[in-house]
Gaussian input, Z-matrix of N, CA and C with variables (Angstrom, degrees):
# hf/3-21g

backbone

0 1
 N
 C     1     B1
 C     2     B2     1     A1
 N     3     B3     2     A2     1     D1
 C     4     B4     3     A3     2     D2
 C     5     B5     4     A4     3     D3
 N     6     B6     5     A5     4     D4
 C     7     B7     6     A6     5     D5
 C     8     B8     7     A7     6     D6
 N     9     B9     8     A8     7     D7
 C    10    B10     9     A9     8     D8
 C    11    B11    10    A10     9     D9
 N    12    B12    11    A11    10    D10
 C    13    B13    12    A12    11    D11
 C    14    B14    13    A13    12    D12
 N    15    B15    14    A14    13    D13
 C    16    B16    15    A15    14    D14
 C    17    B17    16    A16    15    D15
 N    18    B18    17    A17    16    D16
 C    19    B19    18    A18    17    D17
 C    20    B20    19    A19    18    D18
 N    21    B21    20    A20    19    D19
 C    22    B22    21    A21    20    D20
 C    23    B23    22    A22    21    D21
 N    24    B24    23    A23    22    D22
 C    25    B25    24    A24    23    D23
 C    26    B26    25    A25    24    D24
 N    27    B27    26    A26    25    D25
 C    28    B28    27    A27    26    D26
 C    29    B29    28    A28    27    D27
 N    30    B30    29    A29    28    D28
 C    31    B31    30    A30    29    D29
 C    32    B32    31    A31    30    D30
 N    33    B33    32    A32    31    D31
 C    34    B34    33    A33    32    D32
 C    35    B35    34    A34    33    D33
 N    36    B36    35    A35    34    D34
 C    37    B37    36    A36    35    D35
 C    38    B38    37    A37    36    D36
 N    39    B39    38    A38    37    D37
 C    40    B40    39    A39    38    D38
 C    41    B41    40    A40    39    D39
 N    42    B42    41    A41    40    D40
 C    43    B43    42    A42    41    D41
 C    44    B44    43    A43    42    D42
 N    45    B45    44    A44    43    D43
 C    46    B46    45    A45    44    D44
 C    47    B47    46    A46    45    D45
 N    48    B48    47    A47    46    D46
 C    49    B49    48    A48    47    D47
 C    50    B50    49    A49    48    D48
 N    51    B51    50    A50    49    D49
 C    52    B52    51    A51    50    D50
 C    53    B53    52    A52    51    D51
 N    54    B54    53    A53    52    D52
 C    55    B55    54    A54    53    D53
 C    56    B56    55    A55    54    D54
 N    57    B57    56    A56    55    D55
 C    58    B58    57    A57    56    D56
 C    59    B59    58    A58    57    D57
 N    60    B60    59    A59    58    D58
 C    61    B61    60    A60    59    D59
 C    62    B62    61    A61    60    D60
 N    63    B63    62    A62    61    D61
 C    64    B64    63    A63    62    D62
 C    65    B65    64    A64    63    D63
 N    66    B66    65    A65    64    D64
 C    67    B67    66    A66    65    D65
 C    68    B68    67    A67    66    D66
 N    69    B69    68    A68    67    D67
 C    70    B70    69    A69    68    D68
 C    71    B71    70    A70    69    D69
 N    72    B72    71    A71    70    D70
 C    73    B73    72    A72    71    D71
 C    74    B74    73    A73    72    D72
 N    75    B75    74    A74    73    D73
 C    76    B76    75    A75    74    D74
 C    77    B77    76    A76    75    D75
 N    78    B78    77    A77    76    D76
 C    79    B79    78    A78    77    D77
 C    80    B80    79    A79    78    D78
 N    81    B81    80    A80    79    D79
 C    82    B82    81    A81    80    D80
 C    83    B83    82    A82    81    D81
 N    84    B84    83    A83    82    D82
 C    85    B85    84    A84    83    D83
 C    86    B86    85    A85    84    D84
 N    87    B87    86    A86    85    D85
 C    88    B88    87    A87    86    D86
 C    89    B89    88    A88    87    D87
 N    90    B90    89    A89    88    D88
 C    91    B91    90    A90    89    D89
 C    92    B92    91    A91    90    D90
 N    93    B93    92    A92    91    D91
 C    94    B94    93    A93    92    D92
 C    95    B95    94    A94    93    D93
 N    96    B96    95    A95    94    D94
 C    97    B97    96    A96    95    D95
 C    98    B98    97    A97    96    D96
 N    99    B99    98    A98    97    D97
 C   100   B100    99    A99    98    D98
 C   101   B101   100   A100    99    D99
 N   102   B102   101   A101   100   D100
 C   103   B103   102   A102   101   D101
 C   104   B104   103   A103   102   D102
 N   105   B105   104   A104   103   D103
 C   106   B106   105   A105   104   D104
 C   107   B107   106   A106   105   D105
 N   108   B108   107   A107   106   D106
 C   109   B109   108   A108   107   D107
 C   110   B110   109   A109   108   D108
 N   111   B111   110   A110   109   D109
 C   112   B112   111   A111   110   D110
 C   113   B113   112   A112   111   D111
 N   114   B114   113   A113   112   D112
 C   115   B115   114   A114   113   D113
 C   116   B116   115   A115   114   D114
 N   117   B117   116   A116   115   D115
 C   118   B118   117   A117   116   D116
 C   119   B119   118   A118   117   D117
 N   120   B120   119   A119   118   D118
 C   121   B121   120   A120   119   D119
 C   122   B122   121   A121   120   D120
 N   123   B123   122   A122   121   D121
 C   124   B124   123   A123   122   D122
 C   125   B125   124   A124   123   D123
 N   126   B126   125   A125   124   D124
 C   127   B127   126   A126   125   D125
 C   128   B128   127   A127   126   D126
 N   129   B129   128   A128   127   D127
 C   130   B130   129   A129   128   D128
 C   131   B131   130   A130   129   D129
 N   132   B132   131   A131   130   D130
 C   133   B133   132   A132   131   D131
 C   134   B134   133   A133   132   D132
 N   135   B135   134   A134   133   D133
 C   136   B136   135   A135   134   D134
 C   137   B137   136   A136   135   D135
 N   138   B138   137   A137   136   D136
 C   139   B139   138   A138   137   D137
 C   140   B140   139   A139   138   D138
 N   141   B141   140   A140   139   D139
 C   142   B142   141   A141   140   D140
 C   143   B143   142   A142   141   D141
 N   144   B144   143   A143   142   D142
 C   145   B145   144   A144   143   D143
 C   146   B146   145   A145   144   D144
 N   147   B147   146   A146   145   D145
 C   148   B148   147   A147   146   D146
 C   149   B149   148   A148   147   D147
 N   150   B150   149   A149   148   D148
 C   151   B151   150   A150   149   D149
 C   152   B152   151   A151   150   D150
 N   153   B153   152   A152   151   D151
 C   154   B154   153   A153   152   D152
 C   155   B155   154   A154   153   D153
 N   156   B156   155   A155   154   D154
 C   157   B157   156   A156   155   D155
 C   158   B158   157   A157   156   D156
 N   159   B159   158   A158   157   D157
 C   160   B160   159   A159   158   D158
 C   161   B161   160   A160   159   D159
 N   162   B162   161   A161   160   D160
 C   163   B163   162   A162   161   D161
 C   164   B164   163   A163   162   D162
 N   165   B165   164   A164   163   D163
 C   166   B166   165   A165   164   D164
 C   167   B167   166   A166   165   D165
 N   168   B168   167   A167   166   D166
 C   169   B169   168   A168   167   D167
 C   170   B170   169   A169   168   D168
 N   171   B171   170   A170   169   D169
 C   172   B172   171   A171   170   D170
 C   173   B173   172   A172   171   D171
 N   174   B174   173   A173   172   D172
 C   175   B175   174   A174   173   D173
 C   176   B176   175   A175   174   D174
 N   177   B177   176   A176   175   D175
 C   178   B178   177   A177   176   D176
 C   179   B179   178   A178   177   D177
 N   180   B180   179   A179   178   D178
 C   181   B181   180   A180   179   D179
 C   182   B182   181   A181   180   D180
 N   183   B183   182   A182   181   D181
 C   184   B184   183   A183   182   D182
 C   185   B185   184   A184   183   D183
 N   186   B186   185   A185   184   D184
 C   187   B187   186   A186   185   D185
 C   188   B188   187   A187   186   D186
 N   189   B189   188   A188   187   D187
 C   190   B190   189   A189   188   D188
 C   191   B191   190   A190   189   D189
 N   192   B192   191   A191   190   D190
 C   193   B193   192   A192   191   D191
 C   194   B194   193   A193   192   D192

   B1=1.4486
   B2=1.5340
   B3=1.2860
   B4=1.4590
   B5=1.5219
   B6=1.3250
   B7=1.4650
   B8=1.5306
   B9=1.3231
   B10=1.4644
   B11=1.5235
   B12=1.3381
   B13=1.4624
   B14=1.5347
   B15=1.3265
   B16=1.4617
   B17=1.5277
   B18=1.3094
   B19=1.4594
   B20=1.5280
   B21=1.3185
   B22=1.4586
   B23=1.5287
   B24=1.3127
   B25=1.4655
   B26=1.5286
   B27=1.3139
   B28=1.4637
   B29=1.5269
   B30=1.3207
   B31=1.4686
   B32=1.5224
   B33=1.3374
   B34=1.4669
   B35=1.5209
   B36=1.3255
   B37=1.4622
   B38=1.5315
   B39=1.3165
   B40=1.4648
   B41=1.5280
   B42=1.3167
   B43=1.4607
   B44=1.5249
   B45=1.3287
   B46=1.4663
   B47=1.5279
   B48=1.3230
   B49=1.4615
   B50=1.5280
   B51=1.3260
   B52=1.4679
   B53=1.5260
   B54=1.3119
   B55=1.4631
   B56=1.5223
   B57=1.3099
   B58=1.4711
   B59=1.5242
   B60=1.3139
   B61=1.4671
   B62=1.5258
   B63=1.3169
   B64=1.4672
   B65=1.5225
   B66=1.3328
   B67=1.4659
   B68=1.5264
   B69=1.3211
   B70=1.4661
   B71=1.5297
   B72=1.3184
   B73=1.4687
   B74=1.5254
   B75=1.3210
   B76=1.4656
   B77=1.5272
   B78=1.3279
   B79=1.4606
   B80=1.5231
   B81=1.3364
   B82=1.4691
   B83=1.5242
   B84=1.3127
   B85=1.4602
   B86=1.5248
   B87=1.3198
   B88=1.4584
   B89=1.5232
   B90=1.3098
   B91=1.4655
   B92=1.5309
   B93=1.3104
   B94=1.4644
   B95=1.5269
   B96=1.3146
   B97=1.4657
   B98=1.5358
   B99=1.3225
   B100=1.4666
   B101=1.5220
   B102=1.3248
   B103=1.4597
   B104=1.5270
   B105=1.3099
   B106=1.4616
   B107=1.5298
   B108=1.3175
   B109=1.4711
   B110=1.5262
   B111=1.3244
   B112=1.4652
   B113=1.5343
   B114=1.3163
   B115=1.4604
   B116=1.5312
   B117=1.3330
   B118=1.4638
   B119=1.5289
   B120=1.3211
   B121=1.4632
   B122=1.5313
   B123=1.3191
   B124=1.4621
   B125=1.5260
   B126=1.3136
   B127=1.4683
   B128=1.5266
   B129=1.3183
   B130=1.4666
   B131=1.5253
   B132=1.3162
   B133=1.4718
   B134=1.5301
   B135=1.3263
   B136=1.4648
   B137=1.5284
   B138=1.3247
   B139=1.4619
   B140=1.5245
   B141=1.3273
   B142=1.4553
   B143=1.5243
   B144=1.3214
   B145=1.4703
   B146=1.5244
   B147=1.3415
   B148=1.4626
   B149=1.5255
   B150=1.3281
   B151=1.4616
   B152=1.5332
   B153=1.3208
   B154=1.4636
   B155=1.5246
   B156=1.3227
   B157=1.4603
   B158=1.5236
   B159=1.3193
   B160=1.4610
   B161=1.5226
   B162=1.3209
   B163=1.4652
   B164=1.5235
   B165=1.3137
   B166=1.4634
   B167=1.5224
   B168=1.3181
   B169=1.4665
   B170=1.5262
   B171=1.3127
   B172=1.4645
   B173=1.5232
   B174=1.3164
   B175=1.4675
   B176=1.5215
   B177=1.3203
   B178=1.4605
   B179=1.5240
   B180=1.3357
   B181=1.4714
   B182=1.5077
   B183=1.3276
   B184=1.4569
   B185=1.5137
   B186=1.3175
   B187=1.4619
   B188=1.5201
   B189=1.3019
   B190=1.4580
   B191=1.5108
   B192=1.3135
   B193=1.4598
   B194=1.4887
   A1=109.42
   A2=116.93
   A3=122.05
   A4=110.62
   A5=114.79
   A6=118.71
   A7=108.00
   A8=115.82
   A9=120.39
   A10=110.43
   A11=116.37
   A12=121.17
   A13=110.47
   A14=117.26
   A15=121.21
   A16=110.82
   A17=116.34
   A18=120.73
   A19=111.05
   A20=116.99
   A21=120.68
   A22=111.07
   A23=117.14
   A24=120.97
   A25=110.96
   A26=116.89
   A27=120.57
   A28=109.82
   A29=116.95
   A30=120.23
   A31=111.26
   A32=117.04
   A33=120.82
   A34=110.43
   A35=115.75
   A36=120.47
   A37=110.47
   A38=116.70
   A39=120.00
   A40=110.92
   A41=116.50
   A42=119.95
   A43=111.69
   A44=115.71
   A45=119.34
   A46=111.52
   A47=116.74
   A48=120.36
   A49=110.03
   A50=117.34
   A51=120.73
   A52=110.93
   A53=116.21
   A54=120.27
   A55=110.34
   A56=116.55
   A57=120.82
   A58=111.16
   A59=116.67
   A60=120.68
   A61=109.92
   A62=117.01
   A63=120.81
   A64=111.34
   A65=116.64
   A66=120.52
   A67=111.06
   A68=117.11
   A69=120.24
   A70=111.20
   A71=117.01
   A72=119.73
   A73=111.20
   A74=116.41
   A75=120.47
   A76=110.11
   A77=115.83
   A78=119.89
   A79=110.92
   A80=116.59
   A81=120.46
   A82=110.99
   A83=116.37
   A84=121.03
   A85=112.03
   A86=116.40
   A87=120.22
   A88=115.22
   A89=118.17
   A90=119.93
   A91=109.15
   A92=116.08
   A93=120.78
   A94=113.15
   A95=116.60
   A96=122.01
   A97=110.06
   A98=117.01
   A99=120.87
   A100=113.27
   A101=117.87
   A102=119.82
   A103=110.91
   A104=116.08
   A105=120.52
   A106=109.62
   A107=116.92
   A108=121.56
   A109=110.28
   A110=116.21
   A111=121.33
   A112=110.87
   A113=116.74
   A114=120.71
   A115=111.00
   A116=116.76
   A117=120.11
   A118=111.34
   A119=117.03
   A120=120.55
   A121=111.10
   A122=116.65
   A123=120.33
   A124=111.43
   A125=115.46
   A126=119.70
   A127=110.87
   A128=117.04
   A129=120.96
   A130=110.41
   A131=115.67
   A132=120.33
   A133=110.92
   A134=117.71
   A135=121.32
   A136=111.15
   A137=116.56
   A138=119.84
   A139=111.22
   A140=117.16
   A141=121.00
   A142=110.39
   A143=116.79
   A144=120.65
   A145=110.85
   A146=117.05
   A147=120.80
   A148=109.92
   A149=115.79
   A150=120.78
   A151=110.87
   A152=116.18
   A153=120.43
   A154=111.53
   A155=117.41
   A156=120.79
   A157=110.79
   A158=116.55
   A159=119.93
   A160=110.50
   A161=117.73
   A162=121.37
   A163=110.93
   A164=116.20
   A165=120.45
   A166=110.87
   A167=117.00
   A168=120.52
   A169=111.09
   A170=116.18
   A171=118.96
   A172=111.16
   A173=115.82
   A174=120.03
   A175=111.67
   A176=116.93
   A177=120.39
   A178=111.89
   A179=115.60
   A180=118.98
   A181=112.59
   A182=116.70
   A183=120.58
   A184=109.85
   A185=115.75
   A186=120.18
   A187=108.11
   A188=116.56
   A189=121.80
   A190=109.27
   A191=115.55
   A192=120.10
   A193=110.59
   D1=143.26
   D2=179.48
   D3=-86.87
   D4=142.05
   D5=174.12
   D6=-74.02
   D7=168.73
   D8=179.33
   D9=-60.97
   D10=-41.12
   D11=180.00
   D12=-64.29
   D13=-43.68
   D14=178.95
   D15=-63.75
   D16=-41.15
   D17=178.27
   D18=-61.54
   D19=-42.42
   D20=177.57
   D21=-63.25
   D22=-38.84
   D23=178.85
   D24=-66.27
   D25=-40.38
   D26=178.12
   D27=-66.07
   D28=-40.93
   D29=177.88
   D30=-63.57
   D31=-38.82
   D32=175.13
   D33=-61.83
   D34=-43.45
   D35=179.32
   D36=-61.90
   D37=-42.29
   D38=178.98
   D39=-61.79
   D40=-39.27
   D41=176.28
   D42=-62.50
   D43=-40.55
   D44=177.76
   D45=-65.89
   D46=-37.79
   D47=177.70
   D48=-62.95
   D49=-43.60
   D50=178.59
   D51=-61.88
   D52=-43.01
   D53=178.64
   D54=-62.81
   D55=-41.90
   D56=178.94
   D57=-61.47
   D58=-43.75
   D59=179.53
   D60=-60.37
   D61=-45.41
   D62=-179.80
   D63=-62.65
   D64=-44.56
   D65=-179.47
   D66=-65.27
   D67=-44.94
   D68=-178.97
   D69=-64.22
   D70=-39.55
   D71=176.70
   D72=-66.22
   D73=-37.16
   D74=176.59
   D75=-62.08
   D76=-47.48
   D77=179.51
   D78=-61.46
   D79=-42.02
   D80=-179.63
   D81=-62.26
   D82=-36.21
   D83=-179.85
   D84=-69.99
   D85=-31.78
   D86=-171.10
   D87=-103.41
   D88=-1.95
   D89=-179.66
   D90=-91.98
   D91=147.72
   D92=-177.57
   D93=-89.53
   D94=-35.49
   D95=-176.65
   D96=-70.64
   D97=122.86
   D98=-176.12
   D99=-65.72
   D100=-33.86
   D101=178.47
   D102=-67.94
   D103=-41.73
   D104=178.24
   D105=-67.72
   D106=-40.37
   D107=176.71
   D108=-57.21
   D109=-45.97
   D110=-179.73
   D111=-64.31
   D112=-39.83
   D113=178.29
   D114=-62.27
   D115=-46.19
   D116=177.43
   D117=-61.13
   D118=-40.62
   D119=179.44
   D120=-64.47
   D121=-41.37
   D122=178.72
   D123=-65.09
   D124=-41.43
   D125=178.71
   D126=-64.51
   D127=-41.51
   D128=178.05
   D129=-62.41
   D130=-41.32
   D131=179.78
   D132=-63.72
   D133=-41.96
   D134=178.27
   D135=-63.43
   D136=-44.66
   D137=178.63
   D138=-62.79
   D139=-37.84
   D140=177.73
   D141=-64.83
   D142=-39.06
   D143=176.99
   D144=-63.47
   D145=-42.07
   D146=177.44
   D147=-60.04
   D148=-46.44
   D149=179.82
   D150=-58.19
   D151=-47.13
   D152=-177.33
   D153=-65.76
   D154=-39.69
   D155=-179.77
   D156=-63.83
   D157=-47.73
   D158=-178.74
   D159=-66.86
   D160=-41.20
   D161=178.16
   D162=-61.40
   D163=-40.78
   D164=179.33
   D165=-60.39
   D166=-42.76
   D167=179.41
   D168=-66.85
   D169=-40.99
   D170=179.46
   D171=-65.64
   D172=-43.60
   D173=-178.42
   D174=-67.54
   D175=-28.23
   D176=178.99
   D177=-82.98
   D178=-6.37
   D179=179.37
   D180=76.30
   D181=17.98
   D182=-179.53
   D183=-86.98
   D184=155.56
   D185=175.02
   D186=-84.03
   D187=148.01
   D188=177.96
   D189=-88.22
   D190=138.84
   D191=178.94
   D192=-116.93

């Protein structure tokens, strides 16, 4: 089980992941170079996966390892 402090830290991290996804998608939308666009899209997708994985564990009431 996570302590209250640990839970707050994980929630902060989730907020940062969401912000990262938004920023990376913004950059991907506004960059002209297709290789750089693809890189930003891949990075956004990875961050979204991290967010979903951690959220799934929290919602299931599981402890993070």
